[in-house]
C-alpha positions in Angstrom: -98.5 23.8 -94.7 -96.4 22.7 -91.8 -97.6 20.0 -89.8 -96.7 20.2 -85.9 -96.4 17.1 -83.9 -98.2 17.2 -80.4 -95.6 16.9 -77.5 -95.9 14.0 -75.3 -97.9 14.6 -72.1 -95.3 14.4 -69.3 -95.2 11.4 -67.0 -96.7 11.8 -63.3 -93.6 11.7 -61.2 -94.3 8.2 -59.4 -94.9 6.8 -63.0 -91.8 8.3 -64.4 -89.7 7.0 -61.5 -91.2 3.6 -61.9 -90.0 3.6 -65.7 -86.7 4.9 -64.8 -86.2 2.2 -62.1 -87.3 -0.5 -64.6 -84.8 0.7 -67.1 -82.2 0.7 -64.8 -83.0 -2.7 -63.5 -83.0 -4.1 -67.1 -79.5 -2.5 -67.8 -78.2 -4.1 -64.6 -79.4 -7.3 -65.4 -77.3 -7.3 -68.7 -73.9 -8.5 -68.1 -73.9 -7.7 -64.4 -73.4 -3.9 -64.8 -75.2 -0.8 -63.3 -76.0 2.3 -65.2 -77.9 4.6 -63.0 -80.6 6.6 -64.9 -80.9 10.0 -66.0 -78.7 12.9 -66.1 -76.8 14.6 -63.2 -80.1 15.4 -61.4 -81.4 12.1 -62.7 -84.9 14.0 -63.4 -84.4 16.9 -65.9 -82.2 18.5 -68.6 -79.2 20.3 -67.8 -78.9 23.8 -69.1 -76.0 24.4 -71.5 -72.6 26.2 -70.1 -72.7 29.9 -70.4 -69.7 32.4 -71.1 -70.2 36.0 -70.2 -67.4 37.9 -71.5 -65.7 41.0 -69.9 -68.1 41.3 -67.1 -67.6 44.2 -64.6 -67.4 42.7 -61.3 -66.7 45.4 -58.4 -64.1 46.9 -60.7 -62.6 43.7 -61.7 -62.8 42.6 -65.5 -63.8 39.1 -65.5 -65.0 36.3 -67.8 -67.7 34.2 -66.0 -68.4 30.7 -66.8 -71.7 29.1 -65.5 -72.2 25.5 -65.9 -74.3 22.6 -64.2 -72.8 20.3 -61.7 -73.1 16.6 -60.8 -76.6 17.3 -59.5 -77.6 19.6 -62.4 -77.3 22.5 -60.4 -75.7 25.8 -61.7 -72.1 26.9 -60.7 -70.3 29.8 -61.8 -66.6 30.8 -61.8 -65.7 34.4 -62.5 -61.9 34.5 -63.7 -60.0 37.9 -63.6 -58.2 38.8 -67.0 -54.5 39.0 -66.6 -53.6 41.8 -69.2 -54.1 44.7 -67.0 -53.9 46.1 -63.1 -57.1 45.1 -61.0 -58.6 47.0 -58.2 -56.6 44.7 -55.8 -53.2 45.7 -57.0 -52.6 42.4 -59.0 -52.8 41.9 -62.7 -55.6 39.2 -62.4 -55.5 35.8 -63.6 -57.2 34.2 -60.5 -60.5 33.2 -59.5 -62.2 36.3 -58.0 -65.8 34.7 -57.1 -67.2 31.3 -57.0 -71.0 30.4 -56.6 -72.6 27.0 -55.9 -75.7 25.9 -54.3 -75.7 24.6 -50.6 -78.9 23.5 -48.7 -81.1 24.8 -51.5 -79.6 28.4 -51.8 -76.7 30.1 -53.5 -73.4 30.4 -51.9 -71.3 33.2 -53.0 -67.7 32.8 -52.0 -65.2 35.8 -52.9 -61.5 36.7 -52.4 -60.9 37.0 -49.1 -58.8 40.2 -48.8 -57.2 42.7 -50.9 -53.6 41.3 -50.4 -54.7 37.9 -51.7 -57.9 38.7 -53.7 -58.8 35.1 -55.0 -57.7 31.6 -55.8 -55.5 30.3 -58.6 -52.4 32.3 -58.4 -49.3 31.3 -59.6 -46.5 31.2 -56.8 -42.9 29.7 -56.8 -40.5 30.0 -53.9 -36.8 29.5 -54.8 -34.2 27.9 -52.8 -31.2 29.9 -51.5 -31.9 32.7 -53.8 -31.6 36.5 -53.1 -35.4 36.9 -53.3 -38.1 34.5 -51.8 -39.2 33.8 -55.5 -42.1 35.3 -57.5 -45.9 35.2 -58.1 -47.9 36.6 -60.9 -49.2 39.6 -58.7 -46.8 42.0 -60.5 -46.5 40.2 -64.1 -48.9 40.8 -66.9 -49.9 38.1 -69.3 -52.1 36.8 -71.9 -55.4 35.2 -71.7 -57.9 33.5 -74.0 -60.8 31.0 -74.0 -59.3 28.2 -76.0 -62.8 26.4 -76.5 -66.2 27.3 -75.6 -68.7 24.6 -76.5 -72.3 23.9 -75.5 -71.2 22.0 -72.4 -67.6 22.3 -72.1 -65.0 25.1 -72.0 -61.3 25.5 -71.6 -59.8 28.9 -70.4 -56.1 30.0 -70.5 -53.8 32.4 -68.9 -50.1 32.6 -69.8 -47.3 34.7 -68.0 -43.6 35.0 -68.1 -42.7 34.5 -64.5 -39.0 35.7 -63.8 -37.3 33.4 -61.1 -33.8 34.4 -59.8 -33.4 36.5 -63.3 -34.6 33.4 -65.4 -38.0 33.5 -67.2 -40.4 30.6 -66.8 -43.2 30.5 -69.1 -46.4 29.3 -67.1 -49.5 28.2 -68.7 -52.9 27.7 -66.6 -56.0 26.1 -68.2 -59.4 26.0 -66.3 -61.7 23.3 -67.6 -65.6 23.5 -66.9 -67.8 20.9 -68.0 -71.5 19.9 -67.5 -72.2 17.3 -65.3 -68.7 17.6 -63.3 -68.9 19.7 -60.0 -65.2 20.8 -59.7 -63.1 22.9 -62.1 -60.1 21.5 -63.1 -56.8 23.6 -63.0 -54.0 22.3 -65.1 -50.6 24.1 -64.9 -47.1 23.9 -66.7 -43.9 25.4 -65.8 -41.9 25.6 -68.9 -38.1 26.4 -68.2 -36.8 25.1 -71.4 -35.6 28.5 -72.1 -32.8 28.4 -69.4 -30.0 26.0 -68.8 -30.7 22.7 -67.2 -29.8 23.1 -63.1 -29.7 27.0 -63.3 -32.6 27.1 -61.0 -34.4 25.4 -58.1 -37.7 26.5 -57.4 -40.9 24.9 -55.8 -44.6 25.1 -56.9 -47.4 26.4 -54.8 -50.0 26.8 -57.4 -53.1 27.2 -57.1 -52.5 29.7 -54.3 -54.9 31.9 -52.8 -57.6 33.0 -50.2 -61.1 32.4 -51.0 -63.9 32.7 -48.5 -65.2 29.2 -49.1 -67.9 29.6 -46.3 -70.1 32.1 -48.4 -68.1 35.0 -47.3 -69.0 34.5 -43.6 -64.9 34.5 -42.6 -65.6 31.6 -40.1 -62.9 30.1 -37.9 -61.3 27.0 -39.7 -62.9 24.0 -37.9 -60.4 21.4 -39.3 -57.8 20.9 -42.1 -55.7 18.2 -43.4 -53.8 16.8 -46.5 -53.0 13.7 -48.2 -49.5 12.4 -49.5 -48.7 8.7 -48.8 -50.7 9.1 -45.6 -53.5 11.3 -44.3 -52.9 14.1 -42.3 -56.0 15.4 -40.2 -56.5 17.8 -37.4 -58.3 16.6 -34.1 -59.7 20.0 -32.4 -61.6 23.1 -33.5 -61.0 25.6 -34.2 -57.3 24.8 -35.8 -54.5 26.6 -34.0 -50.7 25.7 -34.0 -51.6 23.7 -30.6 -54.0 21.3 -32.4 -53.5 17.7 -32.1 -53.5 15.5 -35.2 -53.8 12.0 -36.5 -51.2 11.1 -39.5 -52.0 7.1 -39.7 -54.3 6.4 -42.5 -52.6 5.3 -45.7 -53.6 7.4 -48.7 -53.6 7.0 -52.6 -54.4 10.6 -54.2 -52.7 13.6 -53.1 -54.9 16.6 -51.8 -55.2 19.5 -49.5 -58.5 20.5 -47.6 -59.9 22.7 -45.0 -63.4 23.4 -43.6 -65.7 25.4 -41.4 -68.5 24.2 -39.2 -70.9 27.2 -39.3 -71.6 27.3 -42.0 -70.8 24.0 -43.4 -68.3 24.5 -46.0 -65.1 22.8 -47.3 -62.4 24.0 -49.8 -59.6 21.6 -51.1 -57.4 20.7 -54.0 -57.3 17.0 -55.3 -54.5 15.9 -58.0 -55.8 13.9 -61.1 -53.3 11.3 -60.5 -52.3 8.9 -57.6 -49.4 9.8 -55.4 -47.6 6.8 -57.0 -48.0 8.1 -60.4 -47.4 11.9 -59.5 -45.9 12.5 -56.0 -46.7 15.9 -54.4 -45.6 17.7 -51.2 -42.5 18.8 -49.8 -39.9 19.1 -47.0 -39.8 16.5 -44.0 -43.1 15.8 -42.2 -43.0 12.3 -43.6 -40.9 11.4 -40.5 -44.5 11.6 -38.5 -46.0 9.2 -41.1 -48.2 6.5 -39.1 -48.1 8.4 -36.0 -50.7 10.5 -33.8 -50.6 13.5 -31.5 -53.8 14.0 -29.8 -52.4 17.0 -27.6 -50.3 18.5 -30.4 -48.6 20.8 -31.3 -48.8 21.0 -35.0 -45.8 20.4 -37.4 -43.6 23.6 -37.6 -45.1 25.9 -40.0 -42.3 25.7 -42.6 -42.5 21.9 -42.4 -46.2 21.3 -43.6 -46.3 19.1 -46.5 -48.3 21.9 -48.5 -49.0 25.4 -47.9 -52.1 26.1 -46.0 -53.0 28.6 -43.3 -50.0 27.8 -41.1 -48.1 31.1 -41.5 -51.4 33.1 -40.4 -52.3 30.7 -37.7 -50.3 32.7 -34.7 -52.4 35.7 -35.6 -56.0 34.2 -36.6 -57.9 31.2 -36.8 -60.0 32.5 -39.6 -57.2 32.5 -42.6 -58.7 30.7 -45.5 -55.3 30.4 -47.3 -54.9 27.3 -49.3 -52.2 26.2 -51.8 -50.3 23.2 -53.1 -46.7 22.2 -52.6 -43.3 20.3 -53.6 -39.8 20.0 -52.6 -37.2 22.7 -54.3 -36.1 21.7 -57.6 -39.7 20.9 -58.9 -39.0 23.7 -61.6 -35.7 23.6 -63.0 -33.7 20.7 -61.9 -33.0 17.5 -63.7 -33.2 15.7 -60.3 -34.7 16.5 -57.1 -36.1 14.5 -54.5 -39.5 13.5 -54.0 -41.4 13.9 -50.7 -40.1 10.9 -48.6 -36.5 11.2 -50.0 -36.8 7.7 -51.3 -36.5 8.6 -54.9 -35.6 11.4 -57.5 -38.1 13.2 -59.9 -37.4 15.6 -62.7 -38.4 19.3 -63.0 -36.6 20.1 -66.3 -37.5 21.3 -69.0 -41.2 21.1 -67.7 -43.0 20.7 -64.3 -47.0 20.1 -65.1 -49.6 18.4 -62.9 -53.7 19.1 -62.8 -55.9 19.1 -59.8 -59.6 19.7 -59.1 -60.8 22.9 -57.4 -63.2 21.6 -54.7 -65.9 23.8 -52.8 -68.9 22.1 -51.4 -70.5 21.5 -48.0 -68.2 19.7 -45.6 -70.9 17.4 -44.6 -70.7 15.8 -48.2 -67.0 15.0 -47.7 -66.1 16.5 -51.1 -62.3 16.5 -51.2 -62.2 12.9 -50.0 -65.0 11.8 -52.2 -63.2 13.2 -55.2 -59.9 11.7 -54.2 -62.0 8.1 -54.0 -63.0 8.8 -57.8 -59.5 9.4 -58.7 -58.2 6.5 -57.2 -61.0 4.3 -58.8 -60.0 5.4 -62.2 -56.6 3.7 -62.1 -58.3 0.2 -62.2 -60.6 1.2 -65.2 -59.7 -0.7 -68.6 -60.9 1.2 -71.6 -60.8 -0.5 -75.2 -62.2 0.3 -78.5 -63.9 -1.6 -81.3 -64.4 1.3 -83.3 -61.9 4.2 -83.0 -58.5 3.8 -81.1 -57.9 4.4 -77.5 -55.2 6.9 -76.9 -52.2 5.7 -75.1 -50.2 9.0 -75.7 -50.6 12.7 -75.5 -49.1 16.0 -74.4 -47.4 16.0 -71.0 -49.2 19.1 -69.9 -50.9 22.2 -71.0 -48.8 24.5 -73.3 -46.6 21.6 -74.4 -46.1 19.6 -77.6 -44.2 16.9 -76.2 -46.0 13.4 -76.0 -45.8 11.2 -73.0 -47.5 7.8 -72.7 -50.7 7.7 -70.3 -50.2 5.5 -67.1 -53.6 4.2 -67.7 -54.4 3.8 -71.5 -57.3 6.2 -72.4 -57.1 8.3 -69.4 -55.4 12.0 -70.0 -54.5 13.4 -66.5 -54.1 16.5 -67.9 -58.0 16.9 -68.2 -59.1 14.0 -66.3 -60.7 12.8 -69.6 -61.0 9.3 -71.3 -59.7 9.9 -74.8 -59.9 8.0 -78.0 -59.2 8.7 -81.8 -62.5 8.8 -83.9 -63.0 6.6 -86.7 -64.8 8.6 -89.4 -66.4 10.6 -86.6 -67.6 7.5 -85.0 -66.4 5.3 -81.8 -67.5 2.3 -79.7 -65.7 2.4 -76.5 -65.7 -0.4 -73.7 -65.5 0.8 -70.0 -64.3 -2.2 -67.7 -64.8 -0.7 -64.2 -65.4 -3.8 -62.2 -66.7 -2.6 -58.7 -65.6 0.6 -59.2 -67.7 3.7 -60.2 -67.1 5.9 -62.9 -69.2 9.0 -62.1 -70.0 11.1 -65.1 -66.9 10.3 -67.3 -65.8 13.1 -69.7 -65.0 11.4 -73.1 -63.0 13.2 -75.7 -62.9 12.0 -79.3 -59.8 13.4 -80.9 -60.0 13.6 -85.0 -63.7 14.3 -84.8 -64.2 16.5 -87.8 -68.0 17.2 -87.8 -69.1 20.3 -87.1 -72.4 19.1 -85.5 -72.6 16.7 -82.5 -73.4 13.0 -83.2 -76.8 12.0 -84.1 -76.8 9.0 -81.7 -75.4 8.1 -78.6 -76.1 4.7 -76.7 -75.0 2.8 -73.6 -75.3 -1.0 -74.3 -77.6 -0.3 -77.0 -79.9 1.8 -75.1 -80.3 5.3 -76.6 -79.2 8.3 -74.6 -81.0 11.7 -75.0 -78.7 14.9 -75.5 -78.9 17.2 -72.7 -80.3 14.9 -70.3 -78.2 11.6 -70.3 -75.2 12.9 -72.1 -73.8 16.4 -72.9 -72.0 17.2 -76.0 -69.7 20.0 -77.3 -67.9 20.2 -80.7 -64.6 21.9 -80.9 -64.3 22.5 -84.5 -60.9 24.3 -84.0 -59.5 21.2 -82.2 -61.0 18.6 -84.2 -62.5 17.2 -81.1 -65.9 16.3 -79.6 -66.1 16.4 -75.8 -68.9 14.4 -74.2 -70.0 13.8 -70.3 -71.8 10.8 -69.9 -74.5 11.8 -67.4 -74.6 8.4 -65.6 -72.6 6.4 -63.1 -71.0 3.4 -64.8 -69.9 0.1 -62.8 -69.3 -3.2 -64.1 -68.7 -3.4 -67.9 -70.5 -0.8 -70.3 -70.1 -0.1 -74.1 -70.5 3.4 -75.2 -71.3 4.0 -78.8 -70.8 7.3 -80.5 -72.2 7.5 -84.2 
């Protein structure tokens, strides 16, 4: 005979809120820290990540990932396979459809047009070449799901991209994680198979057109970018005659644009500060610290990043958004960083990672994500059990090891990493007045086939699928764990 335990009666809403508040106050009183209670939604468990393979989406063959965001609300990303021609005349390898909740309803965002049918394409321009460059439209590649766990997934695309007769091997990873709203896009351009300095190309990925306003195709109400300063337009809709302001200092590179009706924003935020990883190109830096209320905008070829400048003469509704660098970012041992005050290396590799941000503009999502990345720079991670990682691969698809600028912080995936000790770890986050929102922790050398039996913060046990979200990558000997809390001060995470 099997006995069954009666499930506890759920607490009434007011009483439950009081209990959670008391717990938060108790934790805050211990060591001057704050650990906000509950999972991403603060009230309920988050459903596991779902992967639907080979879905037919209006003739596009996609792999659809559905996960829960910072507020425990569902989001999905449909990635087109890159091994065959698709209905738009491309060979896949991009985000065709993205969904998320806005004002309580699902917002569906599709590729804007047949010519540029999504977002995430790989694009490189060449300097003084016989052609403009190349993109992955006509290039077939390979894809695979590197890892799909209960709450985390990595999906990979690869291509042999030919630039001026030279083959550059490109690898892209998409990372989805419960408790993290925005997908991470990591890319490596591998030019190691060609001679140094034989090629001089820039980077524009992730490139694309996505109707981020829920397919409304509304006029672009504003746009901007960040390098060492923040550029923002001053009038709506945006035209080449718009005024602008380029005076505010900036820390983390980004691009963004938004619509007013509906209220929506789309952008890209790098996982490293500009001081660690400069981004952008050309010569608009001569306008740093200036404001021109009457316009016009910078010449289209001289914007720091590619957005919709080349479409603006014909329409104010273009949703084009990409990235940017100076020429030489791919193939040159030395090329000038934006600002022309130092040199960088684009050989044999060029790697970087960014968040693909979509949310209502009223929530200021791009600048909020940039502020979070900037805060990570000052966090100190130590371990009393296990070892904090100080080195790792320099990018996706690479075997070389580079030193992390911030010990424990892996900018490739924006994760906090350590080597487990007998599948256990005790990690201490010292954030000071900064906030770590739902940090994603990766324990390497984790050889168990099941998630940990206990996870705690400052000795307080956490509940799986509510307070933390774990995935075991057996093939990679790793444990991925999102802490569903906002951490400030000094906090100790124990995994056992």
